[in-house]
Structure formats: structure tokens, C-alpha cells
C-alpha positions in Angstrom: -33.9 -6.3 -63.8 -35.3 -3.0 -62.5 -36.4 -4.7 -59.3 -32.9 -6.0 -58.8 -31.3 -2.6 -59.5 -33.7 -1.0 -57.0 -32.9 -3.6 -54.4 -29.2 -3.1 -54.9 -29.6 0.7 -54.6 -31.4 0.2 -51.3 -28.6 -2.1 -50.1 -25.9 0.4 -51.1 -27.7 3.3 -49.6 -28.1 1.4 -46.3 -24.4 0.5 -46.3 -23.5 4.1 -47.0 -25.6 5.3 -44.1 -24.0 2.7 -41.8 -20.5 3.7 -42.9 -21.3 7.4 -42.4 -22.8 6.7 -39.0 -19.6 4.7 -38.0 -17.3 7.5 -39.3 -19.3 10.1 -37.5 -19.2 8.1 -34.2 -15.4 7.7 -34.5 -14.7 11.4 -34.9 -12.4 12.9 -32.2 -12.3 16.6 -31.6 -8.9 18.1 -31.1 -9.0 21.3 -29.0 -5.7 23.0 -28.7 -4.9 26.1 -26.7 -3.5 28.6 -29.3 -0.7 29.8 -27.0 0.5 26.3 -26.1 0.2 25.2 -29.7 2.4 28.1 -30.8 5.0 27.3 -28.2 5.1 23.6 -29.4 5.6 24.8 -32.9 8.4 27.1 -31.8 10.5 24.1 -30.7 13.4 23.9 -33.2 15.3 20.8 -34.3 18.1 23.1 -35.4 18.4 24.6 -31.9 18.3 21.2 -30.3 21.0 20.0 -32.6 23.2 23.0 -31.8 22.8 22.4 -28.0 23.7 18.7 -28.4 26.7 19.3 -30.5 28.0 21.9 -28.0 27.5 19.6 -25.1 29.2 16.7 -27.0 32.2 19.0 -27.9 33.5 19.0 -24.3 36.1 16.3 -23.7 34.1 14.8 -20.8 31.0 15.7 -18.8 31.8 13.0 -16.2 30.6 14.0 -12.8 34.1 13.8 -11.4 35.7 15.8 -14.2 37.5 18.9 -12.8 38.7 20.3 -16.1 37.4 23.9 -16.0 38.2 24.4 -19.7 37.0 21.3 -21.4 35.2 19.2 -18.7 32.0 19.2 -16.6 32.6 22.6 -14.9 32.9 24.3 -18.3 29.8 22.6 -19.6 27.8 23.7 -16.6 28.9 27.3 -17.0 27.7 27.1 -20.7 24.3 25.7 -19.7 24.0 28.5 -17.0 24.9 31.1 -19.7 22.0 29.8 -21.9 19.5 30.0 -19.0 20.6 33.5 -18.1 20.3 34.6 -21.7 16.7 33.3 -22.0 15.9 34.9 -18.6 16.2 38.3 -20.2 12.9 37.8 -21.9 11.1 36.8 -18.7 10.5 40.2 -17.2 12.4 39.1 -14.1 10.5 36.0 -13.5 13.3 33.6 -14.5 16.4 33.2 -12.5 19.3 30.7 -12.9 22.0 29.3 -10.8 24.6 26.5 -10.4 23.6 24.9 -7.1 26.7 23.3 -5.7 26.7 20.5 -3.1 29.0 17.8 -1.8 28.4 14.2 -2.9 29.3 11.9 0.0 31.8 9.2 -0.9 30.2 5.8 -1.1 33.3 3.7 -1.8 31.8 2.6 -5.2 31.2 5.2 -7.9 32.1 8.1 -5.6 35.3 6.9 -3.9 35.5 10.0 -1.6 33.5 13.1 -0.9 33.4 15.1 -4.1 31.9 18.3 -5.4 28.6 18.2 -7.3 26.4 20.7 -8.9 23.0 21.0 -10.6 22.2 23.8 -13.1 18.7 25.2 -12.4 16.5 27.8 -14.0 13.4 28.8 -12.1 10.5 30.4 -13.9 8.4 31.8 -11.1 4.7 31.4 -11.1 2.4 34.5 -11.3 -0.1 33.3 -8.7 1.2 34.1 -5.2 -1.3 31.6 -3.8 -0.2 28.7 -6.1 2.8 27.0 -4.5 3.0 24.2 -7.0 6.4 23.4 -8.6 6.7 21.4 -11.9 10.1 20.1 -12.7 11.5 19.4 -16.2 14.8 17.5 -15.8 17.6 15.6 -17.5 21.1 14.7 -16.5 24.0 16.4 -18.2 26.8 14.0 -17.0 28.2 11.5 -19.5 30.2 8.3 -19.1 32.3 5.7 -20.9 32.2 1.9 -20.5 34.2 2.3 -17.3 31.9 4.4 -15.2 34.9 5.8 -13.2 36.6 7.1 -16.3 36.6 10.9 -15.8 39.3 11.8 -18.2 38.8 10.3 -21.6 36.5 11.6 -24.4 32.9 10.8 -23.5 30.6 13.0 -25.7 27.3 11.8 -24.2 25.3 13.2 -27.1 22.1 11.1 -26.6 22.7 10.0 -23.0 21.8 12.5 -21.9 22.8 15.4 -24.1 19.4 14.9 -25.8 17.4 15.4 -22.5 19.6 18.3 -21.5 19.0 19.9 -24.9 15.3 19.5 -24.4 15.5 21.2 -21.0 17.5 24.1 -22.5 15.1 24.5 -25.5 12.0 24.5 -23.4 13.5 27.1 -21.1 14.1 29.2 -24.2 10.6 28.9 -25.5 8.7 29.2 -22.2 10.8 32.0 -20.6 8.7 34.8 -22.2 5.4 33.2 -21.2 3.7 33.4 -17.8 2.1 30.5 -15.8 0.3 30.5 -12.4 2.6 27.7 -11.1 6.4 27.7 -10.9 8.5 25.6 -13.3 12.1 24.5 -12.7 14.3 23.5 -15.6 17.1 21.3 -14.2 20.3 19.7 -15.6 21.3 17.2 -13.0 24.8 15.9 -12.4 25.8 12.5 -10.9 23.1 10.4 -12.6 25.6 7.8 -13.9 27.3 7.7 -10.5 24.1 6.8 -8.7 21.5 9.6 -9.1 23.4 12.0 -6.9 22.2 15.3 -8.2 18.5 14.3 -8.3 18.8 12.8 -4.8 20.2 16.0 -3.5 17.3 18.1 -4.9 14.6 15.5 -4.0 15.9 15.3 -0.4 16.1 19.1 -0.2 12.5 19.4 -1.5 11.2 17.0 1.0 13.0 18.6 3.9 11.9 22.1 2.9 8.3 21.1 2.1 8.2 21.9 -1.6 4.9 21.3 -3.3 6.3 19.4 -6.3 3.3 18.5 -8.3 5.1 16.6 -11.1 8.5 15.7 -12.3 9.1 15.0 -16.1 12.5 13.4 -16.3 14.0 13.1 -19.8 16.7 10.5 -20.3 17.8 9.3 -23.8 15.2 10.9 -26.0 17.1 11.6 -29.3 17.5 8.3 -31.2 14.9 6.6 -33.4 16.9 3.5 -34.5 17.4 0.4 -32.4 20.5 -1.8 -32.3 20.3 -5.5 -33.1 16.7 -5.6 -34.3 17.2 -2.9 -37.1 14.0 -1.2 -36.2 13.6 2.4 -37.2 10.7 4.4 -35.8 10.4 8.1 -35.2 6.7 7.9 -34.4 6.7 6.5 -30.9 8.2 7.1 -27.4 7.9 5.6 -24.0 6.7 7.0 -20.6 7.7 4.9 -17.6 5.7 5.2 -14.4 5.6 3.3 -11.1 2.6 1.1 -10.4 2.7 0.7 -6.6 4.4 3.8 -5.2 7.7 3.0 -3.6 6.9 5.6 -0.8 3.4 4.2 -0.2 2.3 4.2 3.5 0.4 1.3 5.1 -2.9 3.3 5.0 -2.4 4.2 1.3 -1.7 0.5 0.6 -4.9 -0.5 2.4 -7.0 1.9 0.3 -5.2 0.8 -2.9 -6.1 -2.8 -2.2 -9.6 -2.0 -1.1 -10.4 0.0 -4.3 -8.4 -2.1 -6.8 -6.3 0.9 -7.7 -3.1 -0.9 -8.5 -2.9 0.8 -11.9 -3.8 4.3 -10.6 -0.8 5.6 -8.8 -0.2 9.4 -9.1 2.7 8.7 -11.4 0.5 6.5 -13.6 -2.1 9.4 -13.8 0.7 11.7 -14.9 1.8 9.2 -17.6 -1.8 9.1 -18.9 -1.9 12.9 -18.9 1.3 13.1 -20.9 -0.1 10.7 -23.4 -3.3 12.6 -23.9 -1.7 16.1 -24.0 1.3 15.0 -26.1 -0.8 13.3 -28.7 -3.1 16.3 -28.7 -0.4 18.7 -29.7 2.2 16.7 -31.6 0.7 15.1 -34.8 1.4 11.6 -35.9 3.1 10.5 -32.8 2.2 7.8 -30.2 3.1 7.7 -26.6 3.5 4.2 -25.2 2.7 3.7 -21.5 5.2 1.4 -19.9 4.1 -0.1 -16.6 7.5 0.0 -14.9 9.3 2.8 -13.0 12.1 2.5 -15.6 13.6 0.0 -18.0 14.2 -3.5 -16.8 16.5 -3.5 -13.7 17.7 0.1 -14.6 16.9 3.5 -13.1 16.9 7.2 -13.7 16.7 10.5 -11.8 12.9 10.3 -11.4 13.5 7.5 -9.0 15.0 9.9 -6.4 11.8 11.9 -6.4 9.5 8.8 -6.3 11.4 7.6 -3.2 10.4 10.8 -1.4 6.7 10.5 -2.4 6.7 12.9 -5.3 4.9 12.2 -8.6 7.6 11.5 -11.2 7.9 9.7 -14.6 10.7 9.0 -17.1 10.3 9.9 -20.8 12.6 8.0 -23.1 13.0 7.0 -26.8 11.2 3.9 -28.0 14.2 2.0 -29.2 17.7 2.3 -27.8 20.9 1.9 -29.7 23.5 0.3 -27.4 26.7 0.6 -29.5 26.1 4.4 -29.0 25.4 4.2 -25.2 28.0 3.8 -22.4 30.7 3.0 -25.0 34.1 4.5 -25.6 34.4 6.3 -28.9 36.3 3.9 -31.3 36.0 1.9 -34.5 36.1 -1.8 -33.9 35.5 -4.5 -36.6 34.4 -1.7 -38.9 31.7 -0.5 -36.5 31.7 3.0 -35.0 31.0 3.0 -31.3 30.4 5.9 -29.0 27.6 8.3 -28.1 28.1 10.8 -31.0 25.7 13.4 -32.4 25.7 11.8 -35.9 23.8 8.9 -34.6 20.9 11.0 -33.4 17.6 11.9 -35.0 17.0 15.6 -34.3 13.5 15.7 -35.8 12.6 12.9 -33.4 14.1 14.9 -30.6 11.9 17.9 -31.6 8.8 15.8 -31.3 9.7 14.4 -27.9 10.5 18.0 -26.8 7.1 19.1 -28.0 5.4 16.4 -26.0 7.2 17.7 -22.9 6.2 21.3 -23.7 2.6 20.6 -24.3 2.3 18.6 -21.0 4.4 21.0 -18.9 2.7 24.2 -20.2 -0.8 22.8 -19.7 0.0 21.6 -16.2 1.5 24.9 -15.1 -1.5 26.8 -16.6 -4.0 24.6 -14.8 -5.9 25.3 -11.6 -5.2 23.0 -8.6 -6.5 19.5 -8.4 -10.0 18.8 -7.0 -9.9 18.2 -3.2 -11.4 15.4 -1.3 -12.5 13.3 -4.3 -14.9 10.6 -3.2 -17.0 7.8 -4.6 -20.2 6.9 -2.7 -20.3 3.3 -1.6 -23.0 3.6 1.1 -25.5 1.6 -0.9 -25.6 -1.0 -3.7 -26.3 0.7 -7.0 -25.6 0.4 -10.7 -25.0 4.2 -10.7 -21.7 5.7 -9.6 -21.9 8.9 -7.5 -18.8 11.1 -7.2 -18.2 14.2 -5.2 -15.3 16.6 -4.6 -14.4 20.0 -3.4 -13.0 23.0 -5.4 -9.2 23.3 -5.7 -7.3 25.4 -3.2 -6.1 27.8 -5.8 -6.9 28.8 -9.4 -10.2 29.7 -11.1 -12.1 26.8 -12.6 -14.9 26.8 -15.1 -15.8 23.2 -14.3 -14.6 19.6 -14.0 -14.1 16.5 -16.0 -15.1 13.1 -14.6 -12.9 10.6 -16.4 -14.0 7.0 -17.0 -12.5 3.8 -18.3 -13.1 0.1 -18.3 -11.0 -1.7 -15.8 -9.1 -3.4 -18.6 -8.2 -0.1 -20.4 -4.9 1.6 -19.9 -6.2 5.1 -20.7 -9.3 7.1 -19.9 -12.0 6.5 -22.5 -14.7 9.1 -21.7 -14.9 12.5 -20.2 -18.0 14.0 -18.6 -18.0 17.8 -18.0 -19.9 19.4 -15.2 -19.8 22.7 -13.4 -21.0 21.1 -10.2 -18.8 19.4 -7.5 -20.7 16.1 -7.9 -21.9 13.9 -10.6 -24.0 10.7 -10.8 -23.3 8.5 -13.8 -25.3 5.5 -15.0 -22.2 3.3 -15.0 -21.4 0.7 -12.4 -18.3 1.2 -10.2 -17.9 -2.6 -10.4 -17.1 -2.3 -14.1 -15.4 1.1 -14.5 -12.7 3.2 -12.9 -13.2 7.0 -12.4 -11.1 10.0 -11.7 -11.7 13.8 -11.5 -9.8 16.8 -12.8 -10.4 20.5 -12.7 -10.7 22.6 -15.8 -9.4 26.2 -15.5 -11.0 29.2 -17.2 -8.5 28.9 -20.1 -9.4 25.3 -20.6 -6.2 23.7 -19.0 -6.8 20.4 -17.3 -5.2 19.5 -13.9 -3.9 16.1 -13.1 -6.8 13.9 -12.2 -7.5 12.5 -8.8 -8.5 8.9 -8.2 -11.5 8.8 -5.7 -11.5 7.2 -2.2 -14.6 5.5 -0.9 -17.3 7.5 0.9 -18.6 4.8 3.2 -20.3 6.7 6.0 
């Protein structure tokens, strides 16, 4: 009996060591920047709800609404007033404007040339050598079932009062903080009529040579309950990103095919970045990467920027509720239709807003991306040799070389180095790599997928 007990003790001890070893191996270190963490915690569900209810109180925010008292012009004036109020805490770095333009008639959703306007707050970067612009956007126009109905009540609480509220709230929280790069907080118009406001800004940016480093477009982010399936989930959201860039050149397509980089567009790297940073700062929340530029056969304002070659993604709720989207407000067969605030989840909206803030603040705090990132293919080897050059601006303390198996949707390992090259004992046949800079304050840049160094 003693021998059996001794043997059992040995077995239990061995199992305990194994479990302890497995637990230790699976630990993940969460390293949060205290300033960014405090900003994320400052995002308020009460503030977000107040913004949504104010936006939904206007009779119509239809793009073609001309009612200066209770229509789109009045709503735009209110958003501008919020931006100007927040700008008072920015020491002169934040400015705001209603940028007016003419929407050309298309004979469809814009029957004739019509006035349009975007409400824009610009938080100027502190580094004069850093010309990057990061855009946080949403569309503030609303609609009914008839997309041309500019007169009847269309509250647009979730679509896209939720995204607009997030833009307003992040402008409030971030105005008193400084970042090396510039941030634009934008409430677009004309999305429901064919992405008119976003197209105007994206075309202007391309023509004037803006260095837009990333666009985070938020569209329908305030509901956690799906229609039809009865799913309720406030623990997940979606990020949509294009696989093959719509603006890809023939040379870029050749390199993509040569390197097998079909899943490594710049927008896809931004989506992975949002997943990592968002889940780092917002607890008990999962970001699902959707390998589409938008929902099936649908689109959003990020599309206008992607068409012009800019890195852009769409953030959206996990489950949509269609009786409360693109529907006239009414009760039919005992069912309440219409995009009303009472069908929103403002705690969920707070979490999604926090995801945006963590990603945006880290991006704007980072140094530039590494330049001329290459992977050496001049000889056969089971090692992978990567090299790069320092960013054009910003002070770095080092770099991360990211690695994942070819079947993995996300980066699985990070190797830190202070050099501008690294040799890893992992075959480039079996793994993908990317390189990002790490600034002195620990902020990571977007990563850069390497091109082959063949001679």
C-alpha cells in the first residue's frame, strides 16, 4: 500500500509540474501605455448616449435635407459646436470646420447638383517633420426605406449616429493630448447617397498629396443584438479589410503573386493592428477579422479611400438588426421598426469606441514605418534574413519582426531588435514576416511586409 501511495504521489507531482509548465508557457504579458489606457477608460457610455440621442432628435439628417432648424444643416452645426468646444482644451492644436462642396448630380440618388458638407476637426501633430494623417470617420447622414426621402422622420441612431458619436467622443478625449502625427475626426455626409462626402475628401487628399497613413471608418457600431437569429453578443465586433487592393498597380500585383502576399495588403495589416491593440486595451472583447472590404455586396466610406490607394478599414458591430436599419419609424404587426436609440447598447458602443481610441492613439504616437523592408532570397536556406532602414521621422528604440504561419490570420510571434536586420531560424517557405518600428514611448507603427532582395 505504501508503494502504491508513493507511486501515486509521483504521478500527481509529475502531472502538476506538467500543468504548471503548460500554464506558464501560455501566459501573455499585457503591456499598456498608461496615458493611452487612461484615455480609453475616459470614454463614457453616458456621453455616447447623449450624442446619439441628440443626433436622433433631428427630424432628418438626410443629405438632401435643407431644414436649417431640424434637418441636416442644423445637425452639422451642432457637431461643429461640439468640436469647437473640445478644441478649447487643445492649446490651439485642434481646429474645426464645416467643409462645404458641391455633389454632382448623378441622375440616381443625387438628381441634380446639390450642396454637401463634411464636419472636420483637425488635431495637429506636434512633430513638424511628421506629415502623416490618421483619419477617424463615420457618416452622419440618415435615411428611410426610400433613399430619396429627405423630409420624413429618419433618426439614424445606430446608422450611423453610433459612429458619429464615437468620432465626437474621441475628439473630446483626445483634444487635450498631443501626438506627433495629425488626426482628423470626420463626420461625412452623403454616404447613403453613394459615398459622396468621403469621395470628396479622398479625391482632395490624392490631388493634394496628403500622407494618409490609415483610415478607421466606423459604420453601425452600437447594437449587440441580431435580428432573425436572436443572437445577443456584446463581446465581439468586426473589422473589414480588402484582400487585394482595388488600387493595386501591375508591379504591385506581380510582387504580391511572387511572394504569396494575397493576405497581406496594407489594409489587412491595419486590421491585424486594430485587433492586437484593441484587445490589449479593452478587456473581454474579441475583434473578428473579416476578409472582405465590406459586408456582402455592400459598401462604406472606407471604399472611397481604398480606391485612391489609401489604407482604410471598416469597423462594425458583429450582429446587425435590420428592422432598425433603413426602415421608416412605425409599428407594424406589433413590431416597432425604425433606427431609434432605445434599440442600441451604449456599453457596447463604449467598448467599440475604446478599440478605436487605443488603435488611433498608438498609431499617432508611433514613429514612422521602417523603410525598404526586404527579405533575402539570394540563396537557399532554412533561415530567414530580413533587413530594413530607419523610419523617415520619429525616434525609435528598436523594431519588432513579426512572424506567423502561413495559415494563421494573425501575427503569432514578435522578435525585438535594436538593429536594422535580423536572421531567424525559421524558413520563409513556412512563415510570413513583417517589420514594425517601436518608438521611444513603446508605440508600435503599422508593420511592413517585406519585398524580395534578389540581387
